PDB file of all heavy atoms in Angstrom:
ATOM      1  N   MET A   1       4.651  60.458 -82.443  1.00  0.00           N
ATOM      2  CA  MET A   1       6.014  60.444 -81.923  1.00  0.00           C
ATOM      3  C   MET A   1       5.985  60.299 -80.401  1.00  0.00           C
ATOM      4  O   MET A   1       6.548  59.374 -79.850  1.00  0.00           O
ATOM      5  CB  MET A   1       6.704  61.760 -82.321  1.00  0.00           C
ATOM      6  CG  MET A   1       8.125  61.882 -81.778  1.00  0.00           C
ATOM      7  SD  MET A   1       9.230  60.756 -82.637  1.00  0.00           S
ATOM      8  CE  MET A   1      10.746  61.125 -81.803  1.00  0.00           C
ATOM      9  N   PHE A   2       5.307  61.248 -79.713  1.00  0.00           N
ATOM     10  CA  PHE A   2       5.258  61.185 -78.261  1.00  0.00           C
ATOM     11  C   PHE A   2       4.513  59.936 -77.785  1.00  0.00           C
ATOM     12  O   PHE A   2       4.846  59.363 -76.765  1.00  0.00           O
ATOM     13  CB  PHE A   2       4.581  62.440 -77.701  1.00  0.00           C
ATOM     14  CG  PHE A   2       5.434  63.671 -77.865  1.00  0.00           C
ATOM     15  CD1 PHE A   2       5.058  64.692 -78.728  1.00  0.00           C
ATOM     16  CD2 PHE A   2       6.634  63.784 -77.165  1.00  0.00           C
ATOM     17  CE1 PHE A   2       5.848  65.819 -78.881  1.00  0.00           C
ATOM     18  CE2 PHE A   2       7.423  64.908 -77.324  1.00  0.00           C
ATOM     19  CZ  PHE A   2       7.036  65.932 -78.173  1.00  0.00           C
ATOM     20  N   ARG A   3       3.508  59.529 -78.562  1.00  0.00           N
ATOM     21  CA  ARG A   3       2.752  58.339 -78.184  1.00  0.00           C
ATOM     22  C   ARG A   3       3.640  57.111 -78.235  1.00  0.00           C
ATOM     23  O   ARG A   3       3.563  56.232 -77.362  1.00  0.00           O
ATOM     24  CB  ARG A   3       1.564  58.178 -79.131  1.00  0.00           C
ATOM     25  CG  ARG A   3       0.631  57.073 -78.712  1.00  0.00           C
ATOM     26  CD  ARG A   3      -0.633  57.088 -79.544  1.00  0.00           C
ATOM     27  NE  ARG A   3      -1.433  58.275 -79.271  1.00  0.00           N
ATOM     28  CZ  ARG A   3      -2.503  58.636 -79.985  1.00  0.00           C
ATOM     29  NH1 ARG A   3      -2.871  57.915 -81.022  1.00  0.00           N
ATOM     30  NH2 ARG A   3      -3.176  59.716 -79.663  1.00  0.00           N
ATOM     31  N   ALA A   4       4.509  57.033 -79.248  1.00  0.00           N
ATOM     32  CA  ALA A   4       5.416  55.891 -79.356  1.00  0.00           C
ATOM     33  C   ALA A   4       6.380  55.871 -78.170  1.00  0.00           C
ATOM     34  O   ALA A   4       6.654  54.817 -77.595  1.00  0.00           O
ATOM     35  CB  ALA A   4       6.186  55.966 -80.669  1.00  0.00           C
ATOM     36  N   ILE A   5       6.899  57.038 -77.803  1.00  0.00           N
ATOM     37  CA  ILE A   5       7.813  57.113 -76.659  1.00  0.00           C
ATOM     38  C   ILE A   5       7.079  56.704 -75.384  1.00  0.00           C
ATOM     39  O   ILE A   5       7.610  55.952 -74.554  1.00  0.00           O
ATOM     40  CB  ILE A   5       8.391  58.541 -76.534  1.00  0.00           C
ATOM     41  CG1 ILE A   5       9.266  58.847 -77.754  1.00  0.00           C
ATOM     42  CG2 ILE A   5       9.175  58.678 -75.242  1.00  0.00           C
ATOM     43  CD1 ILE A   5       9.729  60.295 -77.801  1.00  0.00           C
ATOM     44  N   ALA A   6       5.844  57.154 -75.224  1.00  0.00           N
ATOM     45  CA  ALA A   6       5.063  56.796 -74.042  1.00  0.00           C
ATOM     46  C   ALA A   6       4.820  55.294 -73.994  1.00  0.00           C
ATOM     47  O   ALA A   6       4.891  54.677 -72.931  1.00  0.00           O
ATOM     48  CB  ALA A   6       3.747  57.551 -74.049  1.00  0.00           C
ATOM     49  N   ASP A   7       4.544  54.682 -75.145  1.00  0.00           N
ATOM     50  CA  ASP A   7       4.329  53.233 -75.177  1.00  0.00           C
ATOM     51  C   ASP A   7       5.586  52.490 -74.764  1.00  0.00           C
ATOM     52  O   ASP A   7       5.531  51.531 -74.001  1.00  0.00           O
ATOM     53  CB  ASP A   7       3.899  52.804 -76.589  1.00  0.00           C
ATOM     54  CG  ASP A   7       2.466  53.219 -76.882  1.00  0.00           C
ATOM     55  OD1 ASP A   7       1.726  53.454 -75.901  1.00  0.00           O
ATOM     56  OD2 ASP A   7       2.109  53.308 -78.065  1.00  0.00           O
ATOM     57  N   VAL A   8       6.735  52.930 -75.255  1.00  0.00           N
ATOM     58  CA  VAL A   8       7.993  52.268 -74.903  1.00  0.00           C
ATOM     59  C   VAL A   8       8.257  52.404 -73.405  1.00  0.00           C
ATOM     60  O   VAL A   8       8.620  51.444 -72.733  1.00  0.00           O
ATOM     61  CB  VAL A   8       9.165  52.867 -75.721  1.00  0.00           C
ATOM     62  CG1 VAL A   8      10.498  52.363 -75.192  1.00  0.00           C
ATOM     63  CG2 VAL A   8       8.994  52.511 -77.199  1.00  0.00           C
ATOM     64  N   LEU A   9       8.063  53.616 -72.886  1.00  0.00           N
ATOM     65  CA  LEU A   9       8.279  53.822 -71.449  1.00  0.00           C
ATOM     66  C   LEU A   9       7.330  52.960 -70.626  1.00  0.00           C
ATOM     67  O   LEU A   9       7.710  52.397 -69.598  1.00  0.00           O
ATOM     68  CB  LEU A   9       8.069  55.304 -71.103  1.00  0.00           C
ATOM     69  CG  LEU A   9       9.189  56.231 -71.574  1.00  0.00           C
ATOM     70  CD1 LEU A   9       8.836  57.679 -71.268  1.00  0.00           C
ATOM     71  CD2 LEU A   9      10.512  55.861 -70.913  1.00  0.00           C
ATOM     72  N   ARG A  10       6.094  52.826 -71.100  1.00  0.00           N
ATOM     73  CA  ARG A  10       5.121  52.009 -70.374  1.00  0.00           C
ATOM     74  C   ARG A  10       5.547  50.554 -70.364  1.00  0.00           C
ATOM     75  O   ARG A  10       5.450  49.877 -69.346  1.00  0.00           O
ATOM     76  CB  ARG A  10       3.748  52.162 -71.037  1.00  0.00           C
ATOM     77  CG  ARG A  10       2.618  51.683 -70.141  1.00  0.00           C
ATOM     78  CD  ARG A  10       1.265  51.996 -70.770  1.00  0.00           C
ATOM     79  NE  ARG A  10       1.049  53.431 -70.887  1.00  0.00           N
ATOM     80  CZ  ARG A  10       0.778  54.060 -72.031  1.00  0.00           C
ATOM     81  NH1 ARG A  10       0.705  53.387 -73.151  1.00  0.00           N
ATOM     82  NH2 ARG A  10       0.589  55.359 -72.040  1.00  0.00           N
ATOM     83  N   GLN A  11       6.037  50.060 -71.491  1.00  0.00           N
ATOM     84  CA  GLN A  11       6.485  48.671 -71.558  1.00  0.00           C
ATOM     85  C   GLN A  11       7.696  48.449 -70.672  1.00  0.00           C
ATOM     86  O   GLN A  11       7.786  47.455 -69.953  1.00  0.00           O
ATOM     87  CB  GLN A  11       6.820  48.307 -73.010  1.00  0.00           C
ATOM     88  CG  GLN A  11       5.577  48.150 -73.866  1.00  0.00           C
ATOM     89  CD  GLN A  11       5.929  47.840 -75.308  1.00  0.00           C
ATOM     90  OE1 GLN A  11       7.098  47.856 -75.683  1.00  0.00           O
ATOM     91  NE2 GLN A  11       4.925  47.574 -76.121  1.00  0.00           N
ATOM     92  N   VAL A  12       8.637  49.392 -70.700  1.00  0.00           N
ATOM     93  CA  VAL A  12       9.828  49.261 -69.857  1.00  0.00           C
ATOM     94  C   VAL A  12       9.433  49.302 -68.385  1.00  0.00           C
ATOM     95  O   VAL A  12       9.935  48.535 -67.571  1.00  0.00           O
ATOM     96  CB  VAL A  12      10.833  50.379 -70.190  1.00  0.00           C
ATOM     97  CG1 VAL A  12      11.966  50.397 -69.174  1.00  0.00           C
ATOM     98  CG2 VAL A  12      11.375  50.183 -71.610  1.00  0.00           C
ATOM     99  N   GLY A  13       8.509  50.188 -68.034  1.00  0.00           N
ATOM    100  CA  GLY A  13       8.058  50.272 -66.647  1.00  0.00           C
ATOM    101  C   GLY A  13       7.374  48.991 -66.209  1.00  0.00           C
ATOM    102  O   GLY A  13       7.593  48.520 -65.097  1.00  0.00           O
ATOM    103  N   GLY A  14       6.578  48.411 -67.077  1.00  0.00           N
ATOM    104  CA  GLY A  14       5.920  47.153 -66.734  1.00  0.00           C
ATOM    105  C   GLY A  14       6.922  46.036 -66.537  1.00  0.00           C
ATOM    106  O   GLY A  14       6.819  45.246 -65.598  1.00  0.00           O
ATOM    107  N   ALA A  15       7.925  45.964 -67.401  1.00  0.00           N
ATOM    108  CA  ALA A  15       8.949  44.936 -67.264  1.00  0.00           C
ATOM    109  C   ALA A  15       9.741  45.150 -65.977  1.00  0.00           C
ATOM    110  O   ALA A  15      10.039  44.195 -65.256  1.00  0.00           O
ATOM    111  CB  ALA A  15       9.877  44.967 -68.482  1.00  0.00           C
ATOM    112  N   ALA A  16      10.069  46.402 -65.675  1.00  0.00           N
ATOM    113  CA  ALA A  16      10.825  46.689 -64.450  1.00  0.00           C
ATOM    114  C   ALA A  16       9.997  46.318 -63.228  1.00  0.00           C
ATOM    115  O   ALA A  16      10.511  45.726 -62.276  1.00  0.00           O
ATOM    116  CB  ALA A  16      11.199  48.170 -64.411  1.00  0.00           C
ATOM    117  N   ALA A  17       8.707  46.607 -63.245  1.00  0.00           N
ATOM    118  CA  ALA A  17       7.853  46.259 -62.111  1.00  0.00           C
ATOM    119  C   ALA A  17       7.803  44.745 -61.935  1.00  0.00           C
ATOM    120  O   ALA A  17       7.852  44.241 -60.812  1.00  0.00           O
ATOM    121  CB  ALA A  17       6.453  46.811 -62.330  1.00  0.00           C
ATOM    122  N   THR A  18       7.734  44.009 -63.041  1.00  0.00           N
ATOM    123  CA  THR A  18       7.713  42.549 -62.949  1.00  0.00           C
ATOM    124  C   THR A  18       9.010  42.031 -62.352  1.00  0.00           C
ATOM    125  O   THR A  18       9.013  41.172 -61.470  1.00  0.00           O
ATOM    126  CB  THR A  18       7.507  41.938 -64.346  1.00  0.00           C
ATOM    127  OG1 THR A  18       6.305  42.472 -64.891  1.00  0.00           O
ATOM    128  CG2 THR A  18       7.418  40.435 -64.278  1.00  0.00           C
ATOM    129  N   VAL A  19      10.143  42.567 -62.822  1.00  0.00           N
ATOM    130  CA  VAL A  19      11.444  42.116 -62.314  1.00  0.00           C
ATOM    131  C   VAL A  19      11.588  42.438 -60.833  1.00  0.00           C
ATOM    132  O   VAL A  19      12.136  41.656 -60.064  1.00  0.00           O
ATOM    133  CB  VAL A  19      12.582  42.770 -63.132  1.00  0.00           C
ATOM    134  CG1 VAL A  19      13.933  42.514 -62.482  1.00  0.00           C
ATOM    135  CG2 VAL A  19      12.553  42.246 -64.566  1.00  0.00           C
ATOM    136  N   VAL A  20      11.067  43.601 -60.421  1.00  0.00           N
ATOM    137  CA  VAL A  20      11.206  43.999 -59.016  1.00  0.00           C
ATOM    138  C   VAL A  20      10.312  43.149 -58.121  1.00  0.00           C
ATOM    139  O   VAL A  20      10.712  42.766 -57.027  1.00  0.00           O
ATOM    140  CB  VAL A  20      10.850  45.499 -58.868  1.00  0.00           C
ATOM    141  CG1 VAL A  20      10.695  45.869 -57.401  1.00  0.00           C
ATOM    142  CG2 VAL A  20      11.939  46.351 -59.521  1.00  0.00           C
ATOM    143  N   THR A  21       9.109  42.818 -58.574  1.00  0.00           N
ATOM    144  CA  THR A  21       8.182  42.077 -57.714  1.00  0.00           C
ATOM    145  C   THR A  21       8.463  40.575 -57.702  1.00  0.00           C
ATOM    146  O   THR A  21       8.071  39.892 -56.758  1.00  0.00           O
ATOM    147  CB  THR A  21       6.736  42.308 -58.169  1.00  0.00           C
ATOM    148  OG1 THR A  21       6.633  41.985 -59.563  1.00  0.00           O
ATOM    149  CG2 THR A  21       6.326  43.755 -57.952  1.00  0.00           C
ATOM    150  N   LEU A  22       9.149  40.052 -58.715  1.00  0.00           N
ATOM    151  CA  LEU A  22       9.395  38.607 -58.757  1.00  0.00           C
ATOM    152  C   LEU A  22      10.121  38.085 -57.516  1.00  0.00           C
ATOM    153  O   LEU A  22       9.666  37.109 -56.915  1.00  0.00           O
ATOM    154  CB  LEU A  22      10.187  38.253 -60.029  1.00  0.00           C
ATOM    155  CG  LEU A  22       9.317  37.929 -61.241  1.00  0.00           C
ATOM    156  CD1 LEU A  22      10.188  37.675 -62.466  1.00  0.00           C
ATOM    157  CD2 LEU A  22       8.435  36.721 -60.981  1.00  0.00           C
ATOM    158  N   PRO A  23      11.238  38.686 -57.092  1.00  0.00           N
ATOM    159  CA  PRO A  23      11.918  38.167 -55.886  1.00  0.00           C
ATOM    160  C   PRO A  23      11.030  38.205 -54.651  1.00  0.00           C
ATOM    161  O   PRO A  23      11.068  37.285 -53.834  1.00  0.00           O
ATOM    162  CB  PRO A  23      13.127  39.101 -55.725  1.00  0.00           C
ATOM    163  CG  PRO A  23      13.300  39.752 -57.045  1.00  0.00           C
ATOM    164  CD  PRO A  23      11.937  39.811 -57.675  1.00  0.00           C
ATOM    165  N   PHE A  24      10.210  39.255 -54.515  1.00  0.00           N
ATOM    166  CA  PHE A  24       9.322  39.334 -53.353  1.00  0.00           C
ATOM    167  C   PHE A  24       8.268  38.242 -53.410  1.00  0.00           C
ATOM    168  O   PHE A  24       7.923  37.646 -52.387  1.00  0.00           O
ATOM    169  CB  PHE A  24       8.654  40.712 -53.298  1.00  0.00           C
ATOM    170  CG  PHE A  24       9.633  41.812 -53.009  1.00  0.00           C
ATOM    171  CD1 PHE A  24      10.011  42.714 -53.992  1.00  0.00           C
ATOM    172  CD2 PHE A  24      10.207  41.925 -51.751  1.00  0.00           C
ATOM    173  CE1 PHE A  24      10.920  43.723 -53.731  1.00  0.00           C
ATOM    174  CE2 PHE A  24      11.119  42.932 -51.472  1.00  0.00           C
ATOM    175  CZ  PHE A  24      11.467  43.833 -52.469  1.00  0.00           C
ATOM    176  N   ARG A  25       7.760  37.955 -54.611  1.00  0.00           N
ATOM    177  CA  ARG A  25       6.784  36.866 -54.739  1.00  0.00           C
ATOM    178  C   ARG A  25       7.424  35.538 -54.386  1.00  0.00           C
ATOM    179  O   ARG A  25       6.835  34.711 -53.691  1.00  0.00           O
ATOM    180  CB  ARG A  25       6.258  36.806 -56.182  1.00  0.00           C
ATOM    181  CG  ARG A  25       5.288  37.924 -56.503  1.00  0.00           C
ATOM    182  CD  ARG A  25       4.699  37.699 -57.889  1.00  0.00           C
ATOM    183  NE  ARG A  25       4.069  38.914 -58.408  1.00  0.00           N
ATOM    184  CZ  ARG A  25       3.690  39.050 -59.661  1.00  0.00           C
ATOM    185  NH1 ARG A  25       3.892  38.087 -60.524  1.00  0.00           N
ATOM    186  NH2 ARG A  25       3.107  40.162 -60.054  1.00  0.00           N
ATOM    187  N   ALA A  26       8.650  35.314 -54.857  1.00  0.00           N
ATOM    188  CA  ALA A  26       9.348  34.064 -54.551  1.00  0.00           C
ATOM    189  C   ALA A  26       9.602  33.951 -53.048  1.00  0.00           C
ATOM    190  O   ALA A  26       9.413  32.890 -52.451  1.00  0.00           O
ATOM    191  CB  ALA A  26      10.679  34.010 -55.320  1.00  0.00           C
ATOM    192  N   ALA A  27      10.026  35.042 -52.419  1.00  0.00           N
ATOM    193  CA  ALA A  27      10.282  35.023 -50.974  1.00  0.00           C
ATOM    194  C   ALA A  27       8.982  34.765 -50.223  1.00  0.00           C
ATOM    195  O   ALA A  27       8.957  33.979 -49.273  1.00  0.00           O
ATOM    196  CB  ALA A  27      10.905  36.343 -50.541  1.00  0.00           C
ATOM    197  N   ALA A  28       7.896  35.408 -50.638  1.00  0.00           N
ATOM    198  CA  ALA A  28       6.611  35.188 -49.969  1.00  0.00           C
ATOM    199  C   ALA A  28       6.188  33.734 -50.106  1.00  0.00           C
ATOM    200  O   ALA A  28       5.681  33.132 -49.161  1.00  0.00           O
ATOM    201  CB  ALA A  28       5.556  36.112 -50.570  1.00  0.00           C
ATOM    202  N   ARG A  29       6.410  33.140 -51.273  1.00  0.00           N
ATOM    203  CA  ARG A  29       6.046  31.740 -51.469  1.00  0.00           C
ATOM    204  C   ARG A  29       6.925  30.845 -50.595  1.00  0.00           C
ATOM    205  O   ARG A  29       6.444  29.887 -49.990  1.00  0.00           O
ATOM    206  CB  ARG A  29       6.213  31.382 -52.949  1.00  0.00           C
ATOM    207  CG  ARG A  29       5.634  30.021 -53.284  1.00  0.00           C
ATOM    208  CD  ARG A  29       5.714  29.765 -54.781  1.00  0.00           C
ATOM    209  NE  ARG A  29       4.920  30.740 -55.537  1.00  0.00           N
ATOM    210  CZ  ARG A  29       5.045  30.927 -56.846  1.00  0.00           C
ATOM    211  NH1 ARG A  29       5.928  30.244 -57.525  1.00  0.00           N
ATOM    212  NH2 ARG A  29       4.289  31.810 -57.459  1.00  0.00           N
ATOM    213  N   LEU A  30       8.218  31.179 -50.515  1.00  0.00           N
ATOM    214  CA  LEU A  30       9.124  30.381 -49.681  1.00  0.00           C
ATOM    215  C   LEU A  30       8.703  30.453 -48.220  1.00  0.00           C
ATOM    216  O   LEU A  30       8.562  29.432 -47.543  1.00  0.00           O
ATOM    217  CB  LEU A  30      10.561  30.909 -49.837  1.00  0.00           C
ATOM    218  CG  LEU A  30      11.348  30.326 -51.006  1.00  0.00           C
ATOM    219  CD1 LEU A  30      12.700  31.020 -51.119  1.00  0.00           C
ATOM    220  CD2 LEU A  30      11.559  28.830 -50.819  1.00  0.00           C
ATOM    221  N   PHE A  31       8.532  31.663 -47.704  1.00  0.00           N
ATOM    222  CA  PHE A  31       8.172  31.820 -46.297  1.00  0.00           C
ATOM    223  C   PHE A  31       6.771  31.273 -46.033  1.00  0.00           C
ATOM    224  O   PHE A  31       6.515  30.695 -44.986  1.00  0.00           O
ATOM    225  CB  PHE A  31       8.266  33.294 -45.897  1.00  0.00           C
ATOM    226  CG  PHE A  31       9.685  33.772 -45.816  1.00  0.00           C
ATOM    227  CD1 PHE A  31      10.120  34.820 -46.595  1.00  0.00           C
ATOM    228  CD2 PHE A  31      10.577  33.148 -44.965  1.00  0.00           C
ATOM    229  CE1 PHE A  31      11.438  35.268 -46.533  1.00  0.00           C
ATOM    230  CE2 PHE A  31      11.893  33.578 -44.886  1.00  0.00           C
ATOM    231  CZ  PHE A  31      12.320  34.636 -45.670  1.00  0.00           C
ATOM    232  N   GLY A  32       5.865  31.453 -46.965  1.00  0.00           N
ATOM    233  CA  GLY A  32       4.525  30.921 -46.796  1.00  0.00           C
ATOM    234  C   GLY A  32       4.545  29.404 -46.744  1.00  0.00           C
ATOM    235  O   GLY A  32       3.898  28.788 -45.900  1.00  0.00           O
ATOM    236  N   GLY A  33       5.313  28.775 -47.622  1.00  0.00           N
ATOM    237  CA  GLY A  33       5.420  27.318 -47.599  1.00  0.00           C
ATOM    238  C   GLY A  33       6.107  26.832 -46.337  1.00  0.00           C
ATOM    239  O   GLY A  33       5.690  25.847 -45.734  1.00  0.00           O
ATOM    240  N   ALA A  34       7.129  27.552 -45.878  1.00  0.00           N
ATOM    241  CA  ALA A  34       7.833  27.147 -44.665  1.00  0.00           C
ATOM    242  C   ALA A  34       6.916  27.259 -43.459  1.00  0.00           C
ATOM    243  O   ALA A  34       6.884  26.368 -42.616  1.00  0.00           O
ATOM    244  CB  ALA A  34       9.072  28.026 -44.474  1.00  0.00           C
ATOM    245  N   SER A  35       6.143  28.347 -43.392  1.00  0.00           N
ATOM    246  CA  SER A  35       5.257  28.519 -42.236  1.00  0.00           C
ATOM    247  C   SER A  35       4.162  27.452 -42.240  1.00  0.00           C
ATOM    248  O   SER A  35       3.798  26.936 -41.198  1.00  0.00           O
ATOM    249  CB  SER A  35       4.646  29.917 -42.240  1.00  0.00           C
ATOM    250  OG  SER A  35       3.797  30.068 -43.345  1.00  0.00           O
ATOM    251  N   SER A  36       3.646  27.105 -43.410  1.00  0.00           N
ATOM    252  CA  SER A  36       2.583  26.107 -43.465  1.00  0.00           C
ATOM    253  C   SER A  36       3.133  24.729 -43.097  1.00  0.00           C
ATOM    254  O   SER A  36       2.471  23.958 -42.410  1.00  0.00           O
ATOM    255  CB  SER A  36       1.954  26.079 -44.859  1.00  0.00           C
ATOM    256  OG  SER A  36       2.884  25.626 -45.802  1.00  0.00           O
ATOM    257  N   THR A  37       4.367  24.423 -43.492  1.00  0.00           N
ATOM    258  CA  THR A  37       4.924  23.106 -43.166  1.00  0.00           C
ATOM    259  C   THR A  37       5.255  23.030 -41.687  1.00  0.00           C
ATOM    260  O   THR A  37       5.032  22.001 -41.049  1.00  0.00           O
ATOM    261  CB  THR A  37       6.191  22.832 -44.006  1.00  0.00           C
ATOM    262  OG1 THR A  37       7.082  23.927 -43.830  1.00  0.00           O
ATOM    263  CG2 THR A  37       5.864  22.658 -45.456  1.00  0.00           C
ATOM    264  N   THR A  38       5.753  24.110 -41.086  1.00  0.00           N
ATOM    265  CA  THR A  38       6.044  24.077 -39.655  1.00  0.00           C
ATOM    266  C   THR A  38       4.759  23.952 -38.857  1.00  0.00           C
ATOM    267  O   THR A  38       4.709  23.254 -37.857  1.00  0.00           O
ATOM    268  CB  THR A  38       6.815  25.339 -39.229  1.00  0.00           C
ATOM    269  OG1 THR A  38       6.097  26.480 -39.673  1.00  0.00           O
ATOM    270  CG2 THR A  38       8.205  25.348 -39.818  1.00  0.00           C
ATOM    271  N   ARG A  39       3.698  24.622 -39.310  1.00  0.00           N
ATOM    272  CA  ARG A  39       2.415  24.511 -38.628  1.00  0.00           C
ATOM    273  C   ARG A  39       1.927  23.060 -38.683  1.00  0.00           C
ATOM    274  O   ARG A  39       1.458  22.525 -37.705  1.00  0.00           O
ATOM    275  CB  ARG A  39       1.388  25.435 -39.319  1.00  0.00           C
ATOM    276  CG  ARG A  39       1.293  26.778 -38.613  1.00  0.00           C
ATOM    277  CD  ARG A  39       0.127  27.587 -39.171  1.00  0.00           C
ATOM    278  NE  ARG A  39       0.556  28.929 -39.498  1.00  0.00           N
ATOM    279  CZ  ARG A  39       0.351  29.543 -40.637  1.00  0.00           C
ATOM    280  NH1 ARG A  39      -0.288  28.950 -41.602  1.00  0.00           N
ATOM    281  NH2 ARG A  39       0.783  30.763 -40.840  1.00  0.00           N
ATOM    282  N   GLY A  40       2.069  22.443 -39.853  1.00  0.00           N
ATOM    283  CA  GLY A  40       1.588  21.073 -39.991  1.00  0.00           C
ATOM    284  C   GLY A  40       2.398  20.106 -39.131  1.00  0.00           C
ATOM    285  O   GLY A  40       1.841  19.191 -38.521  1.00  0.00           O
ATOM    286  N   SER A  41       3.706  20.302 -39.010  1.00  0.00           N
ATOM    287  CA  SER A  41       4.520  19.379 -38.228  1.00  0.00           C
ATOM    288  C   SER A  41       4.277  19.579 -36.739  1.00  0.00           C
ATOM    289  O   SER A  41       4.340  18.626 -35.959  1.00  0.00           O
ATOM    290  CB  SER A  41       6.008  19.594 -38.547  1.00  0.00           C
ATOM    291  OG  SER A  41       6.397  20.910 -38.204  1.00  0.00           O
ATOM    292  N   ARG A  42       4.008  20.821 -36.322  1.00  0.00           N
ATOM    293  CA  ARG A  42       3.740  21.057 -34.894  1.00  0.00           C
ATOM    294  C   ARG A  42       2.419  20.438 -34.481  1.00  0.00           C
ATOM    295  O   ARG A  42       2.292  19.871 -33.407  1.00  0.00           O
ATOM    296  CB  ARG A  42       3.703  22.569 -34.616  1.00  0.00           C
ATOM    297  CG  ARG A  42       5.105  23.160 -34.566  1.00  0.00           C
ATOM    298  CD  ARG A  42       5.029  24.644 -34.227  1.00  0.00           C
ATOM    299  NE  ARG A  42       6.321  25.289 -34.428  1.00  0.00           N
ATOM    300  CZ  ARG A  42       6.478  26.592 -34.510  1.00  0.00           C
ATOM    301  NH1 ARG A  42       5.436  27.387 -34.442  1.00  0.00           N
ATOM    302  NH2 ARG A  42       7.671  27.115 -34.678  1.00  0.00           N
ATOM    303  N   ALA A  43       1.409  20.565 -35.326  1.00  0.00           N
ATOM    304  CA  ALA A  43       0.093  20.026 -34.988  1.00  0.00           C
ATOM    305  C   ALA A  43       0.106  18.519 -35.222  1.00  0.00           C
ATOM    306  O   ALA A  43      -0.139  17.758 -34.356  1.00  0.00           O
ATOM    307  CB  ALA A  43      -0.976  20.666 -35.858  1.00  0.00           C
TER     308      ALA A  43
END
């Protein structure tokens, strides 16, 4: 019983962590791509 509840909580926590980190990953990719393109155009 408790093990099943722990498994559900673990899955929900993993999904929540993925949802929370996705926007930061997208922003990092956006800013990283922008910085690399500006560096290339300046040089």
